[in-house]
C-alpha positions in Angstrom: 101.8 144.7 81.6 104.4 142.4 83.3 105.4 139.5 81.0 108.6 138.6 82.6 108.5 135.7 85.1 109.5 136.6 88.7 109.0 135.2 92.2 105.8 137.2 92.6 104.2 136.0 89.4 105.2 132.3 89.4 102.7 130.4 91.5 102.5 127.1 93.4 99.2 125.2 93.7 99.0 123.0 96.8 96.2 120.5 97.2 95.5 119.1 100.7 93.1 116.2 101.0 91.6 113.8 103.5 89.5 111.2 101.8 87.7 108.2 103.4 89.5 104.8 102.9 87.2 102.5 104.9 85.9 100.4 102.0 87.4 99.1 98.8 85.3 101.6 96.8 86.6 104.4 99.0 90.2 103.3 98.4 89.6 103.2 94.6 88.2 106.8 94.7 91.2 107.9 96.8 93.6 106.3 94.3 91.8 107.7 91.3 92.0 111.2 92.7 95.7 110.9 93.4 96.3 109.6 89.9 94.4 112.5 88.4 96.6 114.9 90.4 99.8 113.1 89.3 98.6 113.1 85.6 98.1 116.8 85.8 101.7 117.4 86.9 101.3 117.5 90.7 104.0 115.8 92.9 103.6 114.5 96.4 105.0 116.9 99.0 103.7 114.8 102.0 101.0 112.2 102.3 97.8 113.8 101.1 99.6 117.0 100.1 100.4 117.5 96.5 101.9 120.6 94.8 102.4 121.9 91.3 104.7 124.7 90.0 102.9 127.1 87.6 104.5 129.9 85.5 101.6 132.3 86.1 98.4 132.9 88.0 96.4 132.2 84.8 98.1 128.8 84.4 97.5 128.0 88.1 93.7 128.7 87.5 93.7 126.1 84.8 95.1 123.4 87.1 92.8 124.5 90.0 89.8 124.0 87.7 91.1 120.5 86.8 91.3 119.6 90.5 87.8 121.0 91.1 86.5 118.8 88.3 88.1 115.7 89.8 86.7 116.3 93.4 85.3 113.1 94.9 81.8 113.1 96.4 83.1 112.6 100.0 86.1 113.8 102.0 87.8 117.1 102.5 90.0 118.8 99.8 91.7 122.2 100.2 93.4 124.1 97.4 95.9 126.9 98.2 97.7 129.0 95.6 100.8 130.9 96.8 103.6 132.8 95.0 107.1 131.4 94.4 108.4 134.0 96.9 106.1 132.7 99.6 106.9 129.1 98.9 110.6 129.9 99.1 110.1 131.3 102.6 108.9 127.9 103.9 111.1 126.2 106.5 111.2 122.4 106.0 112.4 120.0 108.6 113.1 116.3 108.6 112.8 115.4 112.3 114.7 118.2 114.1 117.1 118.7 111.2 116.3 121.5 108.8 116.4 120.6 105.2 118.6 122.7 102.9 116.7 125.2 100.8 116.6 124.2 97.1 117.6 126.7 94.5 114.5 128.1 92.8 113.2 127.1 89.4 114.9 128.5 86.4 112.8 129.7 83.4 114.4 130.0 80.0 113.4 132.8 77.7 113.3 132.1 74.0 113.4 135.0 71.6 
């Protein structure tokens, strides 16, 4: 059994959503959904795209279940789980300028 964290075991959970915002009630539901994501440790990657770093697939499943429990009645929500290695291969641009790749997360081991 692999217990050591590596780029193929560490996961990223991405949540993509497009929720209605026509009425005041819709905007409240949208805001509440965003707040639940943020409370669960997700950070905004782009508007309506939030992501969370997870140390394992099992931990990612816990957070995916929380997102599923918070799903609003209307709108579209997508959940994608990828490895740290796959996430690290993403090219990110701001306009035509490519953003510098950030150094990966460091996990400390305690004995």
